[in-house]
C-alpha positions in Angstrom: 106.2 74.1 127.0 109.1 75.4 129.1 112.0 75.5 126.8 115.6 74.8 127.8 118.7 75.7 125.7 119.1 72.1 124.6 115.5 72.2 123.1 117.0 74.3 120.3 119.6 71.8 119.4 119.3 69.8 116.2 121.0 66.5 115.2 123.6 68.6 113.3 126.2 70.3 115.5 127.9 73.6 114.2 130.8 73.1 111.8 133.0 75.6 113.6 136.7 75.4 114.4 137.5 74.2 118.0 137.6 77.3 120.3 135.9 79.5 117.7 134.0 82.4 119.2 131.0 81.2 117.3 130.4 78.5 119.8 129.7 81.2 122.4 127.2 82.9 120.1 125.4 79.6 119.5 125.2 78.9 123.2 124.2 82.5 124.2 121.5 82.7 121.6 119.9 79.3 122.7 120.1 80.4 126.3 118.4 83.7 125.6 115.7 82.1 123.4 114.9 79.7 126.2 114.8 82.3 129.0 112.5 84.5 126.9 110.1 81.7 126.3 110.5 81.8 122.5 109.1 78.6 120.9 110.5 77.0 117.8 107.2 77.4 116.0 107.4 81.2 116.4 111.1 81.5 115.5 112.6 82.3 112.1 116.4 82.4 111.5 117.7 83.8 108.3 121.4 83.1 107.7 123.9 84.7 105.4 127.0 83.1 103.9 130.1 82.5 106.0 131.3 80.5 109.0 128.2 81.4 111.0 125.9 80.8 107.9 127.0 77.2 108.2 125.0 77.0 111.4 121.8 76.9 109.4 121.1 73.4 110.5 122.1 73.8 114.2 119.3 75.7 115.8 115.7 74.6 115.7 113.1 76.9 114.1 112.1 77.9 110.7 115.3 78.5 108.7 116.2 80.3 105.5 119.8 80.2 104.1 120.0 83.3 102.0 122.5 84.6 99.4 125.6 86.5 100.4 124.6 89.9 101.9 120.9 89.2 101.6 119.8 88.0 105.0 118.1 91.3 105.9 115.8 91.7 102.9 114.7 88.0 103.3 114.1 88.6 107.0 112.2 91.8 106.3 109.9 90.0 103.8 109.2 87.3 106.4 108.4 89.8 109.2 106.1 91.8 107.0 104.2 88.7 105.9 103.8 87.4 109.4 104.5 89.9 112.1 103.8 87.4 114.9 107.1 85.6 114.2 110.3 86.4 116.0 112.7 87.0 113.1 116.5 87.0 113.5 119.1 87.5 110.8 122.5 86.0 111.4 125.6 86.6 109.3 129.3 87.6 109.4 131.0 91.0 109.0 131.9 90.4 105.4 128.3 89.5 104.6 126.5 92.3 106.4 129.0 95.1 106.2 130.3 94.3 102.7 127.8 92.8 100.3 124.8 93.7 102.4 125.7 97.2 103.7 122.9 99.0 102.0 120.4 96.6 103.4 121.7 97.4 106.9 121.3 101.1 106.4 117.7 100.7 105.0 116.6 98.4 107.8 117.9 100.8 110.3 116.1 103.7 108.7 112.8 101.8 108.4 113.1 100.4 111.9 112.0 97.0 110.8 111.1 94.8 113.9 113.9 92.2 113.4 117.3 91.4 115.0 120.5 91.4 113.0 123.3 89.5 114.7 126.8 89.9 113.2 129.6 87.5 114.1 132.4 90.1 113.5 135.8 88.4 113.3 137.2 91.2 111.1 137.9 88.8 108.2 136.3 86.5 105.5 137.3 83.5 107.5 135.2 80.9 105.6 137.2 81.7 102.5 140.6 81.6 104.3 140.8 84.9 106.0 140.7 87.7 103.4 140.3 91.3 104.6 136.8 92.4 105.4 135.2 95.9 105.8 136.1 95.8 109.5 139.7 94.6 109.2 142.2 96.7 111.1 144.8 98.8 109.4 147.8 96.7 108.6 145.9 93.4 108.6 147.7 90.9 106.3 145.8 88.4 104.3 145.7 86.9 100.8 143.9 90.0 99.5 146.1 92.4 101.5 149.6 90.8 101.6 151.2 94.2 102.4 148.6 95.0 105.0 145.2 96.6 104.9 145.4 100.3 104.0 141.7 101.2 104.1 140.1 102.5 107.3 137.9 99.9 109.0 134.1 100.5 108.9 132.4 101.5 112.1 129.1 99.6 111.9 127.9 100.7 115.3 128.2 104.4 114.4 126.7 103.8 111.0 123.6 102.0 112.4 123.1 104.7 115.0 123.3 107.5 112.4 120.9 105.5 110.2 118.2 105.1 112.8 118.5 101.7 114.4 116.6 101.7 117.7 118.8 99.1 119.5 122.5 99.0 118.9 124.7 96.6 121.0 128.2 95.3 121.0 129.1 91.9 122.4 132.2 89.8 122.9 132.5 86.1 122.6 134.6 86.0 125.7 131.7 87.0 127.9 128.8 84.4 127.6 126.8 86.0 130.4 126.8 89.5 129.0 126.1 88.2 125.4 123.1 86.2 126.6 121.7 89.4 128.3 122.2 91.4 125.1 120.3 88.8 123.2 117.5 88.9 125.8 117.2 92.7 125.6 117.0 92.5 121.8 114.3 89.8 121.9 112.3 92.2 124.1 112.9 95.2 121.9 110.3 96.5 119.4 112.2 97.7 116.3 115.5 97.1 114.4 118.3 95.8 116.5 122.0 95.5 115.4 124.1 93.3 117.6 127.7 93.4 116.6 129.7 90.7 118.2 133.5 90.9 118.5 134.5 87.4 117.7 137.9 85.7 118.0 139.0 83.8 114.9 141.9 81.6 116.1 142.6 80.2 112.6 143.1 83.3 110.4 142.9 86.5 112.5 145.9 86.6 114.8 145.6 90.4 115.4 142.3 90.6 117.3 143.1 87.6 119.5 142.1 86.8 123.1 144.9 88.9 124.6 143.9 91.9 122.4 140.3 91.7 123.7 141.3 91.1 127.3 143.1 94.5 127.2 140.4 96.5 125.4 137.0 95.1 126.3 135.0 97.3 128.7 131.5 96.2 129.7 128.9 98.9 130.1 126.6 99.1 133.1 123.2 99.7 131.4 121.5 100.7 128.2 121.7 104.3 127.1 119.1 106.6 125.4 121.4 109.4 124.5 122.6 109.0 120.9 125.5 111.3 121.3 126.8 109.3 124.2 126.2 106.1 122.3 128.2 107.5 119.4 131.0 108.3 121.8 131.0 104.7 123.0 130.9 103.4 119.4 133.8 105.7 118.3 136.0 105.0 121.3 139.5 104.2 120.0 140.8 103.1 123.4 138.2 100.7 124.6 135.8 98.2 123.1 132.6 99.1 125.0 130.2 96.1 125.2 126.6 95.9 126.1 123.6 97.8 124.8 125.0 101.1 123.7 121.7 102.6 122.7 118.0 101.8 122.9 115.1 104.0 121.8 111.4 103.5 121.3 110.0 104.8 118.0 107.3 103.6 115.6 108.2 100.4 113.7 107.8 100.2 110.0 104.5 98.2 110.1 102.8 100.9 112.2 102.8 103.4 109.4 100.4 101.2 107.3 96.8 100.5 108.4 96.6 97.2 106.5 99.7 95.9 108.4 98.6 97.2 111.8 95.2 95.4 111.8 96.4 91.9 111.2 99.3 90.0 109.7 99.3 89.6 105.9 99.1 85.9 106.1 95.7 86.2 107.8 94.3 88.7 105.3 92.2 87.7 102.3 94.1 86.9 99.2 91.2 87.3 96.7 91.3 90.3 94.4 89.7 93.5 95.6 87.3 94.7 92.9 87.6 98.3 94.0 91.4 98.3 93.8 91.2 96.6 90.4 88.8 99.2 89.0 90.9 102.0 90.4 94.0 100.5 88.7 92.2 100.1 85.4 91.0 103.7 85.5 94.6 104.9 86.1 95.8 102.9 83.1 93.2 104.4 80.9 94.1 108.0 81.7 
């Protein structure tokens, strides 16, 4: 079947604010999935908690709505059980960079073959705009009425230093580029972090469309030099969008023979007498 973007629609539209950047993410992801020939039977979407987590019912495929900050461990378990599936974790900046930050570091280190998409609007917008780990200095919210005093986290640099093999930054004001980023990640073998700078028109009036129009700078092509990628990630003047870094290195599964031969769901589930006897012997020592 030749899929079109609308083939990924469900009967439930996203519950996003009008003009929210999440609409662009939704459209770009469906377009990329269709262009790459991904079928719904081979697709698993694991959502976190937040505005984008409420899209659980809005893209066809196998879907899991996880706990706050736990989209990556769920996605990892699914991928290790059935490596034939295309597994994508989708969550917001508060979810992945707050509650789930350690999972991001470990997934990058292990190079699990999954994609983490982060809708980064620099706030906990589902719960009325509290400051998140990526909020700018001075950001005023219910949790920071005098303005944020903590330095914002740099998830791109963190993921690069932790071992992620594809690190990209998108912007919801550029549908074409965002679609291309998704397509490259779908083709990549290894852990991909896609941080998407997203306008939140309801609560974040600092990083608005005018702000991004001044700072966003699209990159020409993917880069394999991590030092150059870190330079792009740490750029204070520009928001460099596109695939900042891509590298081929062995994925997690490849280090284990029983995962490399065939997916776990295809392997026998009956007890292995040799393993049982070995375990009993160890217990008796």
